[in-house]
C-alpha positions in Angstrom: -0.3 -24.7 -14.3 -0.8 -24.1 -18.2 -1.5 -20.3 -18.0 -4.9 -20.3 -20.1 -6.5 -22.3 -17.4 -6.5 -20.4 -14.6 -9.0 -17.8 -15.9 -11.0 -21.0 -16.6 -11.5 -22.7 -13.5 -14.6 -20.7 -11.9 -16.5 -22.3 -15.3 -14.7 -25.8 -15.0 -15.5 -25.8 -11.2 -19.0 -25.0 -12.0 -19.3 -27.7 -15.0 -17.6 -29.9 -12.9 -19.9 -29.6 -9.7 -23.0 -30.0 -12.0 -21.3 -33.1 -13.3 -20.9 -34.8 -9.9 -24.3 -33.5 -8.9 -25.6 -35.2 -11.7 -23.6 -38.5 -11.2 -24.8 -38.8 -7.4 -28.4 -38.7 -9.2 -27.6 -42.0 -11.3 -25.7 -43.6 -8.0 -29.1 -42.7 -6.0 -31.0 -44.6 -8.3 -29.3 -47.7 -6.7 -29.0 -46.7 -3.1 -31.4 -47.9 -0.7 -31.1 -46.3 2.8 -30.4 -49.0 5.6 -30.5 -51.7 3.1 -28.8 -53.7 0.3 -28.4 -51.9 -3.1 -31.0 -52.7 -5.8 -27.4 -52.6 -8.2 -25.8 -55.8 -9.7 -22.3 -56.6 -7.8 -19.4 -58.3 -8.9 -16.1 -58.7 -7.5 -13.5 -57.1 -9.6 -9.5 -58.1 -9.5 -8.0 -57.9 -6.2 -11.0 -58.8 -4.5 -12.9 -55.6 -4.1 -16.7 -55.1 -4.7 -17.9 -53.1 -7.7 -21.1 -52.1 -8.6 -23.4 -51.2 -11.9 -23.7 -47.9 -10.2 -20.0 -47.6 -10.0 -19.1 -48.2 -13.2 -22.3 -46.1 -15.0 -21.2 -43.1 -12.9 -18.0 -43.5 -14.2 -18.5 -43.6 -17.7 -21.1 -40.8 -17.4 -18.1 -38.7 -15.9 -15.4 -39.5 -18.2 -17.5 -38.4 -20.9 -18.8 -35.0 -18.7 -14.9 -34.4 -18.0 -13.8 -34.8 -21.3 -16.1 -32.2 -22.9 -15.1 -29.9 -20.3 -11.6 -30.3 -21.0 -10.7 -31.7 -24.1 -7.0 -33.2 -23.9 -6.8 -33.9 -20.4 -5.9 -37.5 -19.4 -8.1 -39.7 -17.1 -7.4 -41.7 -14.0 -10.2 -43.8 -12.2 -10.6 -46.6 -9.9 -12.9 -48.2 -12.5 -11.1 -47.4 -15.7 -7.9 -49.6 -17.0 -5.0 -47.1 -16.4 -3.5 -45.6 -19.4 0.1 -44.6 -18.9 -0.6 -41.9 -21.4 -1.6 -39.6 -18.1 2.0 -39.9 -17.0 2.8 -37.2 -19.7 -0.1 -35.3 -19.5 0.1 -31.7 -17.7 -3.7 -32.1 -17.1 -5.5 -35.1 -15.4 -8.9 -36.1 -14.2 -8.8 -38.0 -11.1 -12.2 -39.8 -10.1 -13.5 -42.2 -7.9 -17.2 -43.1 -9.2 -18.2 -44.0 -5.9 -15.8 -43.7 -2.9 -17.2 -45.9 -0.1 -18.8 -48.3 -2.4 -19.2 -50.9 0.7 -21.2 -48.4 2.5 -23.4 -47.7 -0.6 -23.9 -50.9 -0.9 -25.2 -51.8 2.6 -27.6 -48.7 2.7 -25.2 -46.1 4.9 -25.0 -42.6 3.5 -21.4 -42.0 4.1 -20.2 -42.6 0.6 -19.9 -39.9 -2.2 -18.4 -39.0 -5.9 -15.2 -37.5 -6.0 -13.7 -35.8 -8.8 -10.1 -33.9 -9.1 -8.4 -32.2 -11.8 -4.5 -32.2 -11.4 -2.2 -29.6 -13.1 1.3 -30.3 -13.1 0.8 -33.2 -10.7 -0.7 -30.9 -8.2 -5.0 -30.8 -7.3 -6.2 -27.3 -8.5 -9.8 -28.3 -8.6 -11.8 -30.8 -6.4 -15.6 -31.9 -5.5 -16.6 -34.4 -3.3 -20.2 -34.8 -3.5 -22.6 -37.1 -1.1 -25.9 -37.1 -2.4 -27.4 -39.1 0.4 -26.1 -36.8 2.7 -27.2 -33.7 1.0 -23.6 -32.6 1.1 -21.2 -31.0 -1.9 -17.6 -29.9 -0.6 -15.7 -28.1 -3.3 -12.5 -26.4 -3.7 -10.4 -24.2 -6.3 -7.0 -23.5 -5.7 -6.3 -20.5 -4.0 -10.3 -19.6 -3.5 -11.0 -21.5 -0.2 -13.1 -24.4 0.3 -16.8 -24.7 0.4 -19.5 -26.8 1.5 -23.1 -26.7 0.1 -21.8 -23.3 -1.1 -20.7 -21.7 2.2 -17.4 -21.3 3.3 -15.9 -24.0 6.0 -12.5 -24.3 7.8 -10.7 -26.7 9.8 -11.4 -26.8 13.6 -9.0 -24.2 15.9 -6.8 -26.4 18.2 -6.7 -26.6 21.4 -10.6 -26.1 22.3 -11.2 -29.7 23.3 -9.9 -33.2 23.1 -9.6 -33.8 19.5 -11.9 -36.0 17.8 -9.9 -38.3 15.8 -11.3 -40.9 12.9 -9.6 -43.8 11.4 -9.2 -47.3 11.2 -10.0 -49.1 15.0 -6.1 -50.3 15.1 -4.7 -47.6 14.1 -6.8 -45.8 16.6 -6.0 -48.2 19.5 -2.1 -47.8 18.7 -2.5 -43.9 18.9 -4.1 -43.9 22.4 -1.2 -45.5 24.0 0.7 -42.2 23.8 -1.8 -39.4 22.5 -5.1 -38.4 24.4 -8.1 -38.1 21.9 -11.5 -38.8 21.4 -12.0 -41.8 19.0 -14.9 -41.4 16.5 -16.5 -44.1 14.4 -14.6 -44.9 11.2 -16.0 -43.1 7.9 -15.7 -45.8 5.5 -15.0 -43.1 2.6 -11.8 -41.6 2.7 -12.9 -38.6 1.0 -15.7 -37.9 3.5 -13.0 -38.5 6.1 -11.1 -35.6 5.1 -14.0 -33.6 4.2 -15.2 -33.6 7.8 -11.9 -32.2 9.0 -12.1 -29.8 6.7 -15.5 -28.8 8.0 -14.7 -29.0 11.5 -16.8 -31.9 12.1 -13.8 -34.0 13.0 -10.2 -32.7 14.6 -8.0 -35.2 12.6 -8.3 -38.5 10.7 -5.6 -41.2 10.0 -5.5 -43.0 7.0 -4.1 -46.6 6.4 -1.5 -47.7 3.8 -2.8 -48.3 0.2 -4.9 -45.4 -0.3 -5.2 -44.3 -3.8 -4.9 -40.9 -5.8 -8.8 -41.3 -6.8 -9.6 -41.7 -3.0 -7.7 -38.6 -1.9 -6.8 -35.8 -4.6 -10.3 -34.1 -4.5 -10.6 -34.5 -0.7 -7.1 -33.2 -0.1 -7.2 -29.6 -1.9 -10.7 -29.2 0.0 -8.5 -29.6 3.1 -5.9 -27.7 2.1 -8.3 -24.6 1.4 -10.2 -24.9 4.6 -6.7 -24.7 6.5 -5.9 -28.1 7.2 -3.4 -30.8 5.6 -2.9 -34.5 4.9 0.7 -35.5 5.0 2.6 -38.7 5.3 4.7 -39.7 8.2 7.2 -37.7 7.2 5.5 -34.4 6.8 5.5 -34.4 3.3 2.6 -33.3 0.9 1.1 -36.1 -1.1 2.2 -36.9 -4.6 -0.4 -37.5 -7.3 -0.2 -39.0 -10.6 3.0 -41.2 -10.4 3.7 -44.7 -12.1 1.7 -46.4 -9.1 -0.8 -44.1 -7.8 -0.6 -45.6 -4.0 0.0 -43.9 -1.0 1.3 -44.9 2.5 0.0 -44.0 6.1 -1.2 -40.5 6.1 -2.4 -38.2 9.0 -4.9 -35.2 8.4 -5.6 -32.4 10.6 -5.9 -28.6 10.9 -2.6 -26.8 11.0 -2.4 -26.2 14.8 -3.1 -29.8 15.4 -1.3 -31.2 12.6 2.2 -31.3 14.2 1.3 -33.0 17.6 -0.9 -35.8 15.6 1.9 -36.4 13.4 4.4 -36.7 16.0 2.0 -39.2 18.0 1.4 -41.2 14.8 5.4 -41.4 14.0 6.0 -42.8 17.4 2.8 -44.9 17.0 4.5 -46.4 13.9 7.9 -46.8 15.5 6.4 -48.5 18.5 4.7 -50.9 16.2 8.1 -51.6 14.4 10.0 -52.4 17.5 7.4 -55.2 18.7 7.5 -56.7 15.4 
């Protein structure tokens, strides 16, 4: 990390949190609880939906982050990728609305995600869920918070673990692992944040998640005493040429080894049947 950045992190965290909250207020102007959004919707390349709320929040955060830390590169779901980020030691990673489909349908399970990478590692992360009234945040080495209160992952072994993820993955996991299946959380960032605050014991993430889905929540989970890894147990790598991830497993430190082993067995069984 650049030596002059660490003393600035508390102030950067404050300005980033304020920007994320303001961005959430912008998005809430288009959100309709239990009903379809009032925002205009179109389909972007690849078939995913995007709304005017996504693009408006993205533009607002790009300006806010540039003002907070001039010279840092930018990687966002709603901005054309600039390969210059690959040579930058500092990169903002943003998902203006993680869980766009939930947002469009009137479900509160969506959030604004902002992370700052230093040397390709997240050092600052904000996951703000305005429709839920929740703001998760973390700085490297400073613990994780939700609405200003410290959070930690659930202790392992106190109950049958509560696991959330895509139903096909949970169905496959159930063939060799005992757990309590939870409804899928449409926002990947919120899925990890709920492991961080002990609302869940673990989470599974299917292949093709992107840096902007994960970076902020990854740091929050780490600082809360958990981890999210690939099936070989590796931590996530960020700011690569293709910011795409494979199957991931998230849990507290006590549960993670058993859940990882079960997920790996699930994958191997699936491959043997194919």
